[in-house]
mmCIF file of the C-alpha atoms, coordinates in Angstrom:
data_MODEL
# 
_entry.id   MODEL 
# 
loop_
_atom_site.group_PDB 
_atom_site.id 
_atom_site.type_symbol 
_atom_site.label_atom_id 
_atom_site.label_alt_id 
_atom_site.label_comp_id 
_atom_site.label_asym_id 
_atom_site.label_entity_id 
_atom_site.label_seq_id 
_atom_site.pdbx_PDB_ins_code 
_atom_site.Cartn_x 
_atom_site.Cartn_y 
_atom_site.Cartn_z 
_atom_site.occupancy 
_atom_site.B_iso_or_equiv 
_atom_site.pdbx_formal_charge 
_atom_site.auth_seq_id 
_atom_site.auth_comp_id 
_atom_site.auth_asym_id 
_atom_site.auth_atom_id 
_atom_site.pdbx_PDB_model_num 
ATOM 1   C CA . MET A 1 1   ? 129.200 40.214 117.099 1.00 0.00 ? 1   MET A CA 1 
ATOM 2   C CA . LEU A 1 2   ? 126.473 41.297 114.733 1.00 0.00 ? 2   LEU A CA 1 
ATOM 3   C CA . PHE A 1 3   ? 126.471 40.337 111.186 1.00 0.00 ? 3   PHE A CA 1 
ATOM 4   C CA . PHE A 1 4   ? 124.723 42.216 108.177 1.00 0.00 ? 4   PHE A CA 1 
ATOM 5   C CA . LEU A 1 5   ? 123.799 40.462 105.149 1.00 0.00 ? 5   LEU A CA 1 
ATOM 6   C CA . TYR A 1 6   ? 123.586 42.577 101.867 1.00 0.00 ? 6   TYR A CA 1 
ATOM 7   C CA . PHE A 1 7   ? 122.024 41.468 98.699  1.00 0.00 ? 7   PHE A CA 1 
ATOM 8   C CA . CYS A 1 8   ? 122.845 43.061 95.372  1.00 0.00 ? 8   CYS A CA 1 
ATOM 9   C CA . ASN A 1 9   ? 119.932 43.904 93.310  1.00 0.00 ? 9   ASN A CA 1 
ATOM 10  C CA . VAL A 1 10  ? 119.348 41.157 90.684  1.00 0.00 ? 10  VAL A CA 1 
ATOM 11  C CA . ILE A 1 11  ? 118.529 43.498 87.971  1.00 0.00 ? 11  ILE A CA 1 
ATOM 12  C CA . SER A 1 12  ? 121.488 45.009 86.251  1.00 0.00 ? 12  SER A CA 1 
ATOM 13  C CA . LYS A 1 13  ? 121.673 48.575 85.375  1.00 0.00 ? 13  LYS A CA 1 
ATOM 14  C CA . ASN A 1 14  ? 121.830 47.742 81.650  1.00 0.00 ? 14  ASN A CA 1 
ATOM 15  C CA . LYS A 1 15  ? 118.506 45.874 82.118  1.00 0.00 ? 15  LYS A CA 1 
ATOM 16  C CA . ILE A 1 16  ? 117.055 48.837 84.172  1.00 0.00 ? 16  ILE A CA 1 
ATOM 17  C CA . LYS A 1 17  ? 118.087 51.204 81.535  1.00 0.00 ? 17  LYS A CA 1 
ATOM 18  C CA . LEU A 1 18  ? 116.648 48.965 78.539  1.00 0.00 ? 18  LEU A CA 1 
ATOM 19  C CA . ILE A 1 19  ? 113.282 48.630 80.308  1.00 0.00 ? 19  ILE A CA 1 
ATOM 20  C CA . HIS A 1 20  ? 113.144 52.465 81.010  1.00 0.00 ? 20  HIS A CA 1 
ATOM 21  C CA . SER A 1 21  ? 113.859 53.048 77.128  1.00 0.00 ? 21  SER A CA 1 
ATOM 22  C CA . LEU A 1 22  ? 110.643 51.226 76.488  1.00 0.00 ? 22  LEU A CA 1 
ATOM 23  C CA . GLU A 1 23  ? 108.521 54.345 77.651  1.00 0.00 ? 23  GLU A CA 1 
ATOM 24  C CA . THR A 1 24  ? 109.070 55.973 74.254  1.00 0.00 ? 24  THR A CA 1 
ATOM 25  C CA . LYS A 1 25  ? 108.031 54.598 70.830  1.00 0.00 ? 25  LYS A CA 1 
ATOM 26  C CA . LYS A 1 26  ? 111.790 54.767 69.402  1.00 0.00 ? 26  LYS A CA 1 
ATOM 27  C CA . GLY A 1 27  ? 112.939 52.545 72.197  1.00 0.00 ? 27  GLY A CA 1 
ATOM 28  C CA . ARG A 1 28  ? 109.942 50.006 71.635  1.00 0.00 ? 28  ARG A CA 1 
ATOM 29  C CA . GLU A 1 29  ? 110.647 49.807 68.191  1.00 0.00 ? 29  GLU A CA 1 
ATOM 30  C CA . LYS A 1 30  ? 114.390 49.670 68.546  1.00 0.00 ? 30  LYS A CA 1 
ATOM 31  C CA . VAL A 1 31  ? 114.256 46.512 70.410  1.00 0.00 ? 31  VAL A CA 1 
ATOM 32  C CA . GLY A 1 32  ? 110.939 45.121 69.765  1.00 0.00 ? 32  GLY A CA 1 
ATOM 33  C CA . LEU A 1 33  ? 109.541 45.082 73.251  1.00 0.00 ? 33  LEU A CA 1 
ATOM 34  C CA . PHE A 1 34  ? 106.734 46.859 75.359  1.00 0.00 ? 34  PHE A CA 1 
ATOM 35  C CA . VAL A 1 35  ? 106.134 46.917 79.169  1.00 0.00 ? 35  VAL A CA 1 
ATOM 36  C CA . ALA A 1 36  ? 102.706 45.884 80.796  1.00 0.00 ? 36  ALA A CA 1 
ATOM 37  C CA . GLU A 1 37  ? 102.006 46.444 84.492  1.00 0.00 ? 37  GLU A CA 1 
ATOM 38  C CA . GLY A 1 38  ? 99.799  44.677 86.884  1.00 0.00 ? 38  GLY A CA 1 
ATOM 39  C CA . PRO A 1 39  ? 98.694  41.187 87.605  1.00 0.00 ? 39  PRO A CA 1 
ATOM 40  C CA . LYS A 1 40  ? 95.419  41.280 85.346  1.00 0.00 ? 40  LYS A CA 1 
ATOM 41  C CA . VAL A 1 41  ? 97.182  43.075 82.326  1.00 0.00 ? 41  VAL A CA 1 
ATOM 42  C CA . VAL A 1 42  ? 100.115 40.493 82.338  1.00 0.00 ? 42  VAL A CA 1 
ATOM 43  C CA . LYS A 1 43  ? 98.045  37.452 82.732  1.00 0.00 ? 43  LYS A CA 1 
ATOM 44  C CA . ASP A 1 44  ? 95.632  38.485 79.951  1.00 0.00 ? 44  ASP A CA 1 
ATOM 45  C CA . LEU A 1 45  ? 98.351  39.155 77.470  1.00 0.00 ? 45  LEU A CA 1 
ATOM 46  C CA . LEU A 1 46  ? 100.110 35.750 78.464  1.00 0.00 ? 46  LEU A CA 1 
ATOM 47  C CA . GLN A 1 47  ? 96.836  34.061 77.957  1.00 0.00 ? 47  GLN A CA 1 
ATOM 48  C CA . ALA A 1 48  ? 96.193  35.586 74.616  1.00 0.00 ? 48  ALA A CA 1 
ATOM 49  C CA . GLY A 1 49  ? 99.236  34.437 73.495  1.00 0.00 ? 49  GLY A CA 1 
ATOM 50  C CA . PHE A 1 50  ? 101.656 37.367 73.774  1.00 0.00 ? 50  PHE A CA 1 
ATOM 51  C CA . ILE A 1 51  ? 105.144 36.271 74.178  1.00 0.00 ? 51  ILE A CA 1 
ATOM 52  C CA . ALA A 1 52  ? 106.830 37.370 77.415  1.00 0.00 ? 52  ALA A CA 1 
ATOM 53  C CA . LYS A 1 53  ? 110.534 38.089 77.410  1.00 0.00 ? 53  LYS A CA 1 
ATOM 54  C CA . GLU A 1 54  ? 110.717 38.551 81.331  1.00 0.00 ? 54  GLU A CA 1 
ATOM 55  C CA . VAL A 1 55  ? 108.099 38.665 84.047  1.00 0.00 ? 55  VAL A CA 1 
ATOM 56  C CA . PHE A 1 56  ? 109.141 40.265 87.532  1.00 0.00 ? 56  PHE A CA 1 
ATOM 57  C CA . GLU A 1 57  ? 107.129 39.560 90.605  1.00 0.00 ? 57  GLU A CA 1 
ATOM 58  C CA . ASP A 1 58  ? 109.335 40.804 93.290  1.00 0.00 ? 58  ASP A CA 1 
ATOM 59  C CA . ILE A 1 59  ? 107.914 44.284 94.410  1.00 0.00 ? 59  ILE A CA 1 
ATOM 60  C CA . GLU A 1 60  ? 111.606 45.572 95.235  1.00 0.00 ? 60  GLU A CA 1 
ATOM 61  C CA . ASP A 1 61  ? 112.766 44.698 91.648  1.00 0.00 ? 61  ASP A CA 1 
ATOM 62  C CA . ILE A 1 62  ? 109.475 46.132 90.071  1.00 0.00 ? 62  ILE A CA 1 
ATOM 63  C CA . LYS A 1 63  ? 110.022 49.473 91.999  1.00 0.00 ? 63  LYS A CA 1 
ATOM 64  C CA . GLU A 1 64  ? 113.320 49.836 90.067  1.00 0.00 ? 64  GLU A CA 1 
ATOM 65  C CA . ILE A 1 65  ? 111.644 49.627 86.642  1.00 0.00 ? 65  ILE A CA 1 
ATOM 66  C CA . SER A 1 66  ? 108.071 50.438 87.068  1.00 0.00 ? 66  SER A CA 1 
ATOM 67  C CA . PHE A 1 67  ? 106.484 53.404 85.132  1.00 0.00 ? 67  PHE A CA 1 
ATOM 68  C CA . LEU A 1 68  ? 103.940 53.853 87.994  1.00 0.00 ? 68  LEU A CA 1 
ATOM 69  C CA . GLN A 1 69  ? 103.805 55.896 90.943  1.00 0.00 ? 69  GLN A CA 1 
ATOM 70  C CA . HIS A 1 70  ? 102.510 53.205 93.059  1.00 0.00 ? 70  HIS A CA 1 
ATOM 71  C CA . PRO A 1 71  ? 103.976 49.819 91.470  1.00 0.00 ? 71  PRO A CA 1 
ATOM 72  C CA . GLN A 1 72  ? 101.919 46.716 91.250  1.00 0.00 ? 72  GLN A CA 1 
ATOM 73  C CA . SER A 1 73  ? 102.995 43.357 92.022  1.00 0.00 ? 73  SER A CA 1 
ATOM 74  C CA . MET A 1 74  ? 103.883 42.140 88.558  1.00 0.00 ? 74  MET A CA 1 
ATOM 75  C CA . LEU A 1 75  ? 105.477 43.567 85.637  1.00 0.00 ? 75  LEU A CA 1 
ATOM 76  C CA . GLY A 1 76  ? 105.861 41.877 82.219  1.00 0.00 ? 76  GLY A CA 1 
ATOM 77  C CA . VAL A 1 77  ? 108.164 42.878 79.299  1.00 0.00 ? 77  VAL A CA 1 
ATOM 78  C CA . PHE A 1 78  ? 106.772 41.462 76.044  1.00 0.00 ? 78  PHE A CA 1 
ATOM 79  C CA . HIS A 1 79  ? 107.559 41.028 72.492  1.00 0.00 ? 79  HIS A CA 1 
ATOM 80  C CA . LEU A 1 80  ? 105.817 43.360 70.103  1.00 0.00 ? 80  LEU A CA 1 
ATOM 81  C CA . PRO A 1 81  ? 103.307 41.256 68.196  1.00 0.00 ? 81  PRO A CA 1 
ATOM 82  C CA . THR A 1 82  ? 103.995 40.663 64.604  1.00 0.00 ? 82  THR A CA 1 
ATOM 83  C CA . ASN A 1 83  ? 100.566 40.665 63.430  1.00 0.00 ? 83  ASN A CA 1 
ATOM 84  C CA . GLY A 1 84  ? 100.052 41.964 60.034  1.00 0.00 ? 84  GLY A CA 1 
ATOM 85  C CA . PHE A 1 85  ? 97.424  44.615 58.778  1.00 0.00 ? 85  PHE A CA 1 
ATOM 86  C CA . LYS A 1 86  ? 93.970  43.162 58.677  1.00 0.00 ? 86  LYS A CA 1 
ATOM 87  C CA . GLU A 1 87  ? 91.794  44.217 55.990  1.00 0.00 ? 87  GLU A CA 1 
ATOM 88  C CA . LEU A 1 88  ? 88.325  45.875 56.845  1.00 0.00 ? 88  LEU A CA 1 
ATOM 89  C CA . SER A 1 89  ? 85.581  43.361 57.219  1.00 0.00 ? 89  SER A CA 1 
ATOM 90  C CA . MET A 1 90  ? 82.663  44.627 55.457  1.00 0.00 ? 90  MET A CA 1 
ATOM 91  C CA . ASN A 1 91  ? 79.914  42.949 57.787  1.00 0.00 ? 91  ASN A CA 1 
ATOM 92  C CA . GLN A 1 92  ? 81.549  44.060 61.225  1.00 0.00 ? 92  GLN A CA 1 
ATOM 93  C CA . LEU A 1 93  ? 81.379  47.391 63.269  1.00 0.00 ? 93  LEU A CA 1 
ATOM 94  C CA . VAL A 1 94  ? 84.813  48.756 63.707  1.00 0.00 ? 94  VAL A CA 1 
ATOM 95  C CA . LEU A 1 95  ? 86.257  51.969 65.176  1.00 0.00 ? 95  LEU A CA 1 
ATOM 96  C CA . ALA A 1 96  ? 88.506  54.477 63.526  1.00 0.00 ? 96  ALA A CA 1 
ATOM 97  C CA . LEU A 1 97  ? 90.535  57.007 65.747  1.00 0.00 ? 97  LEU A CA 1 
ATOM 98  C CA . ASP A 1 98  ? 91.599  60.235 63.818  1.00 0.00 ? 98  ASP A CA 1 
ATOM 99  C CA . GLY A 1 99  ? 94.378  61.792 65.871  1.00 0.00 ? 99  GLY A CA 1 
ATOM 100 C CA . VAL A 1 100 ? 93.656  60.637 69.321  1.00 0.00 ? 100 VAL A CA 1 
ATOM 101 C CA . GLN A 1 101 ? 96.782  61.617 71.376  1.00 0.00 ? 101 GLN A CA 1 
ATOM 102 C CA . ASP A 1 102 ? 96.068  61.307 75.131  1.00 0.00 ? 102 ASP A CA 1 
ATOM 103 C CA . PRO A 1 103 ? 97.265  57.741 76.197  1.00 0.00 ? 103 PRO A CA 1 
ATOM 104 C CA . GLY A 1 104 ? 94.484  57.458 78.881  1.00 0.00 ? 104 GLY A CA 1 
ATOM 105 C CA . ASN A 1 105 ? 91.935  58.086 76.261  1.00 0.00 ? 105 ASN A CA 1 
ATOM 106 C CA . LEU A 1 106 ? 93.306  55.670 73.806  1.00 0.00 ? 106 LEU A CA 1 
ATOM 107 C CA . GLY A 1 107 ? 93.435  52.999 76.562  1.00 0.00 ? 107 GLY A CA 1 
ATOM 108 C CA . THR A 1 108 ? 90.134  53.579 77.766  1.00 0.00 ? 108 THR A CA 1 
ATOM 109 C CA . ILE A 1 109 ? 88.572  53.408 74.122  1.00 0.00 ? 109 ILE A CA 1 
ATOM 110 C CA . ILE A 1 110 ? 90.500  50.047 73.724  1.00 0.00 ? 110 ILE A CA 1 
ATOM 111 C CA . ARG A 1 111 ? 88.730  48.863 76.831  1.00 0.00 ? 111 ARG A CA 1 
ATOM 112 C CA . VAL A 1 112 ? 85.265  50.193 75.700  1.00 0.00 ? 112 VAL A CA 1 
ATOM 113 C CA . ALA A 1 113 ? 85.997  48.363 72.291  1.00 0.00 ? 113 ALA A CA 1 
ATOM 114 C CA . ASP A 1 114 ? 86.560  44.968 74.125  1.00 0.00 ? 114 ASP A CA 1 
ATOM 115 C CA . TRP A 1 115 ? 83.396  45.479 76.094  1.00 0.00 ? 115 TRP A CA 1 
ATOM 116 C CA . PHE A 1 116 ? 81.047  45.837 73.204  1.00 0.00 ? 116 PHE A CA 1 
ATOM 117 C CA . GLY A 1 117 ? 82.816  43.239 71.101  1.00 0.00 ? 117 GLY A CA 1 
ATOM 118 C CA . ILE A 1 118 ? 84.576  45.639 68.560  1.00 0.00 ? 118 ILE A CA 1 
ATOM 119 C CA . LYS A 1 119 ? 87.804  43.495 67.708  1.00 0.00 ? 119 LYS A CA 1 
ATOM 120 C CA . ASP A 1 120 ? 89.569  46.083 65.350  1.00 0.00 ? 120 ASP A CA 1 
ATOM 121 C CA . ILE A 1 121 ? 90.440  49.745 65.559  1.00 0.00 ? 121 ILE A CA 1 
ATOM 122 C CA . TYR A 1 122 ? 91.857  51.550 62.577  1.00 0.00 ? 122 TYR A CA 1 
ATOM 123 C CA . CYS A 1 123 ? 94.063  54.459 63.831  1.00 0.00 ? 123 CYS A CA 1 
ATOM 124 C CA . SER A 1 124 ? 95.529  57.473 62.039  1.00 0.00 ? 124 SER A CA 1 
ATOM 125 C CA . HIS A 1 125 ? 99.421  57.693 62.013  1.00 0.00 ? 125 HIS A CA 1 
ATOM 126 C CA . ASP A 1 126 ? 99.344  60.513 64.647  1.00 0.00 ? 126 ASP A CA 1 
ATOM 127 C CA . THR A 1 127 ? 96.981  58.719 66.981  1.00 0.00 ? 127 THR A CA 1 
ATOM 128 C CA . ALA A 1 128 ? 99.186  57.812 70.260  1.00 0.00 ? 128 ALA A CA 1 
ATOM 129 C CA . ASP A 1 129 ? 101.127 54.475 70.102  1.00 0.00 ? 129 ASP A CA 1 
ATOM 130 C CA . CYS A 1 130 ? 98.855  51.668 71.644  1.00 0.00 ? 130 CYS A CA 1 
ATOM 131 C CA . TRP A 1 131 ? 101.996 50.162 73.146  1.00 0.00 ? 131 TRP A CA 1 
ATOM 132 C CA . ASN A 1 132 ? 102.767 53.052 75.165  1.00 0.00 ? 132 ASN A CA 1 
ATOM 133 C CA . PRO A 1 133 ? 102.804 51.866 79.011  1.00 0.00 ? 133 PRO A CA 1 
ATOM 134 C CA . LYS A 1 134 ? 100.180 54.346 79.900  1.00 0.00 ? 134 LYS A CA 1 
ATOM 135 C CA . VAL A 1 135 ? 97.825  53.071 77.167  1.00 0.00 ? 135 VAL A CA 1 
ATOM 136 C CA . VAL A 1 136 ? 98.421  49.403 77.920  1.00 0.00 ? 136 VAL A CA 1 
ATOM 137 C CA . GLN A 1 137 ? 97.862  50.244 81.545  1.00 0.00 ? 137 GLN A CA 1 
ATOM 138 C CA . ALA A 1 138 ? 94.632  52.018 80.875  1.00 0.00 ? 138 ALA A CA 1 
ATOM 139 C CA . THR A 1 139 ? 93.233  49.135 78.751  1.00 0.00 ? 139 THR A CA 1 
ATOM 140 C CA . MET A 1 140 ? 93.222  46.852 81.868  1.00 0.00 ? 140 MET A CA 1 
ATOM 141 C CA . GLY A 1 141 ? 93.848  43.899 79.647  1.00 0.00 ? 141 GLY A CA 1 
ATOM 142 C CA . SER A 1 142 ? 91.809  44.584 76.766  1.00 0.00 ? 142 SER A CA 1 
ATOM 143 C CA . ILE A 1 143 ? 94.795  45.399 74.542  1.00 0.00 ? 143 ILE A CA 1 
ATOM 144 C CA . ALA A 1 144 ? 95.254  41.535 74.434  1.00 0.00 ? 144 ALA A CA 1 
ATOM 145 C CA . ARG A 1 145 ? 92.066  41.130 72.698  1.00 0.00 ? 145 ARG A CA 1 
ATOM 146 C CA . VAL A 1 146 ? 91.457  44.192 70.396  1.00 0.00 ? 146 VAL A CA 1 
ATOM 147 C CA . GLN A 1 147 ? 93.829  44.487 67.484  1.00 0.00 ? 147 GLN A CA 1 
ATOM 148 C CA . LEU A 1 148 ? 94.898  48.166 66.564  1.00 0.00 ? 148 LEU A CA 1 
ATOM 149 C CA . HIS A 1 149 ? 96.110  48.939 63.046  1.00 0.00 ? 149 HIS A CA 1 
ATOM 150 C CA . TYR A 1 150 ? 97.710  52.371 61.908  1.00 0.00 ? 150 TYR A CA 1 
ATOM 151 C CA . VAL A 1 151 ? 96.774  53.420 58.604  1.00 0.00 ? 151 VAL A CA 1 
ATOM 152 C CA . ASP A 1 152 ? 96.028  56.416 56.375  1.00 0.00 ? 152 ASP A CA 1 
ATOM 153 C CA . LEU A 1 153 ? 92.344  56.841 57.253  1.00 0.00 ? 153 LEU A CA 1 
ATOM 154 C CA . ASN A 1 154 ? 91.651  59.102 54.256  1.00 0.00 ? 154 ASN A CA 1 
ATOM 155 C CA . LYS A 1 155 ? 92.852  56.416 51.742  1.00 0.00 ? 155 LYS A CA 1 
ATOM 156 C CA . MET A 1 156 ? 91.059  53.607 53.726  1.00 0.00 ? 156 MET A CA 1 
ATOM 157 C CA . ALA A 1 157 ? 87.779  55.724 53.608  1.00 0.00 ? 157 ALA A CA 1 
ATOM 158 C CA . GLU A 1 158 ? 88.309  56.450 49.862  1.00 0.00 ? 158 GLU A CA 1 
ATOM 159 C CA . SER A 1 159 ? 88.630  52.828 49.222  1.00 0.00 ? 159 SER A CA 1 
ATOM 160 C CA . LEU A 1 160 ? 85.466  51.894 50.678  1.00 0.00 ? 160 LEU A CA 1 
ATOM 161 C CA . PRO A 1 161 ? 82.253  51.421 48.603  1.00 0.00 ? 161 PRO A CA 1 
ATOM 162 C CA . ALA A 1 162 ? 79.899  54.450 48.409  1.00 0.00 ? 162 ALA A CA 1 
ATOM 163 C CA . ASP A 1 163 ? 77.312  52.818 50.497  1.00 0.00 ? 163 ASP A CA 1 
ATOM 164 C CA . TYR A 1 164 ? 79.418  51.592 53.219  1.00 0.00 ? 164 TYR A CA 1 
ATOM 165 C CA . PRO A 1 165 ? 78.297  53.434 56.464  1.00 0.00 ? 165 PRO A CA 1 
ATOM 166 C CA . ILE A 1 166 ? 81.008  55.839 58.022  1.00 0.00 ? 166 ILE A CA 1 
ATOM 167 C CA . TYR A 1 167 ? 79.485  57.194 61.055  1.00 0.00 ? 167 TYR A CA 1 
ATOM 168 C CA . ALA A 1 168 ? 80.886  60.238 63.167  1.00 0.00 ? 168 ALA A CA 1 
ATOM 169 C CA . THR A 1 169 ? 79.527  62.397 66.035  1.00 0.00 ? 169 THR A CA 1 
ATOM 170 C CA . LEU A 1 170 ? 79.376  65.999 64.675  1.00 0.00 ? 170 LEU A CA 1 
ATOM 171 C CA . LEU A 1 171 ? 77.742  69.225 65.790  1.00 0.00 ? 171 LEU A CA 1 
ATOM 172 C CA . ASP A 1 172 ? 75.583  69.168 62.618  1.00 0.00 ? 172 ASP A CA 1 
ATOM 173 C CA . GLY A 1 173 ? 74.786  65.736 63.088  1.00 0.00 ? 173 GLY A CA 1 
ATOM 174 C CA . GLU A 1 174 ? 71.206  64.072 63.725  1.00 0.00 ? 174 GLU A CA 1 
ATOM 175 C CA . ASN A 1 175 ? 70.218  62.893 67.199  1.00 0.00 ? 175 ASN A CA 1 
ATOM 176 C CA . ILE A 1 176 ? 71.850  59.360 67.574  1.00 0.00 ? 176 ILE A CA 1 
ATOM 177 C CA . TYR A 1 177 ? 68.867  58.086 69.713  1.00 0.00 ? 177 TYR A CA 1 
ATOM 178 C CA . LYS A 1 178 ? 66.491  58.758 66.662  1.00 0.00 ? 178 LYS A CA 1 
ATOM 179 C CA . GLN A 1 179 ? 68.569  57.377 63.896  1.00 0.00 ? 179 GLN A CA 1 
ATOM 180 C CA . GLU A 1 180 ? 68.649  54.201 62.247  1.00 0.00 ? 180 GLU A CA 1 
ATOM 181 C CA . LEU A 1 181 ? 71.993  52.484 62.911  1.00 0.00 ? 181 LEU A CA 1 
ATOM 182 C CA . SER A 1 182 ? 73.574  49.576 61.184  1.00 0.00 ? 182 SER A CA 1 
ATOM 183 C CA . HIS A 1 183 ? 74.954  46.494 62.549  1.00 0.00 ? 183 HIS A CA 1 
ATOM 184 C CA . HIS A 1 184 ? 78.250  46.991 60.382  1.00 0.00 ? 184 HIS A CA 1 
ATOM 185 C CA . GLY A 1 185 ? 80.358  50.116 59.545  1.00 0.00 ? 185 GLY A CA 1 
ATOM 186 C CA . MET A 1 186 ? 82.948  52.283 60.701  1.00 0.00 ? 186 MET A CA 1 
ATOM 187 C CA . ILE A 1 187 ? 82.528  54.596 63.522  1.00 0.00 ? 187 ILE A CA 1 
ATOM 188 C CA . VAL A 1 188 ? 85.016  57.636 63.402  1.00 0.00 ? 188 VAL A CA 1 
ATOM 189 C CA . MET A 1 189 ? 86.196  59.401 66.563  1.00 0.00 ? 189 MET A CA 1 
ATOM 190 C CA . GLY A 1 190 ? 88.371  62.495 66.386  1.00 0.00 ? 190 GLY A CA 1 
ATOM 191 C CA . ASN A 1 191 ? 91.217  64.362 68.045  1.00 0.00 ? 191 ASN A CA 1 
ATOM 192 C CA . GLU A 1 192 ? 90.554  65.684 71.600  1.00 0.00 ? 192 GLU A CA 1 
ATOM 193 C CA . GLY A 1 193 ? 90.732  69.169 70.637  1.00 0.00 ? 193 GLY A CA 1 
ATOM 194 C CA . LYS A 1 194 ? 90.410  69.548 66.863  1.00 0.00 ? 194 LYS A CA 1 
ATOM 195 C CA . GLY A 1 195 ? 87.992  66.841 66.169  1.00 0.00 ? 195 GLY A CA 1 
ATOM 196 C CA . ILE A 1 196 ? 88.040  64.903 62.891  1.00 0.00 ? 196 ILE A CA 1 
ATOM 197 C CA . SER A 1 197 ? 90.455  66.314 60.304  1.00 0.00 ? 197 SER A CA 1 
ATOM 198 C CA . PRO A 1 198 ? 88.750  68.415 57.407  1.00 0.00 ? 198 PRO A CA 1 
ATOM 199 C CA . LEU A 1 199 ? 89.473  65.823 54.628  1.00 0.00 ? 199 LEU A CA 1 
ATOM 200 C CA . LEU A 1 200 ? 88.217  62.853 56.527  1.00 0.00 ? 200 LEU A CA 1 
ATOM 201 C CA . ARG A 1 201 ? 85.240  64.745 57.631  1.00 0.00 ? 201 ARG A CA 1 
ATOM 202 C CA . THR A 1 202 ? 84.096  64.917 53.707  1.00 0.00 ? 202 THR A CA 1 
ATOM 203 C CA . LYS A 1 203 ? 83.992  60.917 53.992  1.00 0.00 ? 203 LYS A CA 1 
ATOM 204 C CA . ILE A 1 204 ? 81.475  60.880 56.715  1.00 0.00 ? 204 ILE A CA 1 
ATOM 205 C CA . ASN A 1 205 ? 78.070  59.706 55.206  1.00 0.00 ? 205 ASN A CA 1 
ATOM 206 C CA . ARG A 1 206 ? 76.211  59.209 58.602  1.00 0.00 ? 206 ARG A CA 1 
ATOM 207 C CA . LYS A 1 207 ? 76.440  62.211 61.001  1.00 0.00 ? 207 LYS A CA 1 
ATOM 208 C CA . LEU A 1 208 ? 75.415  61.671 64.418  1.00 0.00 ? 208 LEU A CA 1 
ATOM 209 C CA . TYR A 1 209 ? 75.018  64.049 67.319  1.00 0.00 ? 209 TYR A CA 1 
ATOM 210 C CA . ILE A 1 210 ? 74.826  63.054 71.171  1.00 0.00 ? 210 ILE A CA 1 
ATOM 211 C CA . PRO A 1 211 ? 72.199  65.666 72.712  1.00 0.00 ? 211 PRO A CA 1 
ATOM 212 C CA . SER A 1 212 ? 72.659  67.156 76.024  1.00 0.00 ? 212 SER A CA 1 
ATOM 213 C CA . TYR A 1 213 ? 69.887  67.032 78.480  1.00 0.00 ? 213 TYR A CA 1 
ATOM 214 C CA . SER A 1 214 ? 70.433  70.042 80.511  1.00 0.00 ? 214 SER A CA 1 
ATOM 215 C CA . SER A 1 215 ? 67.173  71.693 81.160  1.00 0.00 ? 215 SER A CA 1 
ATOM 216 C CA . ASP A 1 216 ? 68.523  75.203 81.108  1.00 0.00 ? 216 ASP A CA 1 
ATOM 217 C CA . GLY A 1 217 ? 71.131  74.645 78.481  1.00 0.00 ? 217 GLY A CA 1 
ATOM 218 C CA . ASN A 1 218 ? 74.096  75.351 80.722  1.00 0.00 ? 218 ASN A CA 1 
ATOM 219 C CA . THR A 1 219 ? 76.118  72.581 80.289  1.00 0.00 ? 219 THR A CA 1 
ATOM 220 C CA . ALA A 1 220 ? 79.542  71.154 79.615  1.00 0.00 ? 220 ALA A CA 1 
ATOM 221 C CA . GLU A 1 221 ? 80.978  72.315 76.065  1.00 0.00 ? 221 GLU A CA 1 
ATOM 222 C CA . SER A 1 222 ? 81.822  68.769 74.854  1.00 0.00 ? 222 SER A CA 1 
ATOM 223 C CA . LEU A 1 223 ? 82.383  65.221 75.910  1.00 0.00 ? 223 LEU A CA 1 
ATOM 224 C CA . ASN A 1 224 ? 85.611  63.617 76.512  1.00 0.00 ? 224 ASN A CA 1 
ATOM 225 C CA . VAL A 1 225 ? 86.404  61.431 73.591  1.00 0.00 ? 225 VAL A CA 1 
ATOM 226 C CA . ALA A 1 226 ? 86.598  58.108 75.249  1.00 0.00 ? 226 ALA A CA 1 
ATOM 227 C CA . ILE A 1 227 ? 83.215  58.776 76.938  1.00 0.00 ? 227 ILE A CA 1 
ATOM 228 C CA . ALA A 1 228 ? 81.626  59.837 73.615  1.00 0.00 ? 228 ALA A CA 1 
ATOM 229 C CA . THR A 1 229 ? 83.073  56.378 72.302  1.00 0.00 ? 229 THR A CA 1 
ATOM 230 C CA . SER A 1 230 ? 81.356  54.544 75.132  1.00 0.00 ? 230 SER A CA 1 
ATOM 231 C CA . ILE A 1 231 ? 77.735  56.211 74.446  1.00 0.00 ? 231 ILE A CA 1 
ATOM 232 C CA . VAL A 1 232 ? 78.070  55.670 70.706  1.00 0.00 ? 232 VAL A CA 1 
ATOM 233 C CA . CYS A 1 233 ? 78.970  51.860 71.054  1.00 0.00 ? 233 CYS A CA 1 
ATOM 234 C CA . ALA A 1 234 ? 76.408  51.299 73.489  1.00 0.00 ? 234 ALA A CA 1 
ATOM 235 C CA . GLU A 1 235 ? 73.611  52.769 71.341  1.00 0.00 ? 235 GLU A CA 1 
ATOM 236 C CA . PHE A 1 236 ? 74.929  50.635 68.436  1.00 0.00 ? 236 PHE A CA 1 
ATOM 237 C CA . ARG A 1 237 ? 74.943  47.595 70.261  1.00 0.00 ? 237 ARG A CA 1 
ATOM 238 C CA . ARG A 1 238 ? 71.542  48.226 72.088  1.00 0.00 ? 238 ARG A CA 1 
ATOM 239 C CA . ARG A 1 239 ? 69.850  48.198 68.574  1.00 0.00 ? 239 ARG A CA 1 
# 
């Protein structure tokens, strides 16, 4: 006689429903949790002191709750950090994101900031939520080391001293490779389609331009915001 042993899924329907609700900002804010997927991201968050509510390592369980098309071997449900707003440091280089809405772009920019030693990013309220699972995944763990602050960028810019460097890449800017760049200041990057909002644009006092090196002038219309951020940060750190 053959006997078959059946195992019930250890994850309850309520738990699956709860974790799936964390895909939305409303769901995350309601329970104060977010999801991180992949061993590197989960371990980086734990090492940085983030508090895990639960960590899953069984791939069959993870398949039930993952947001990825190809689930990885570890998934963590973490408490949202309670870090308060950090005042802008006048002697450091920071990023400001004005309406960057694509989660992949935001995640990549966070990763770029981490690589170039930029610890703080100030975001307009219409910038994508950094705890979106797609953003967290795209950071590859850098979200553990870079702090994001959601603020009114216009008011922040207005409060800064008149001589404080506020940089941005604009079509009417000067070649970045020929300009003097400071070791402190704010680098503003704009929305994927609209660029920097008109009001914030008036606060820019250091206009830069990334030149194209196409020999015949036939080239891409523009650079992806994450790629442009990488180029600008690299040039600042090279000096």
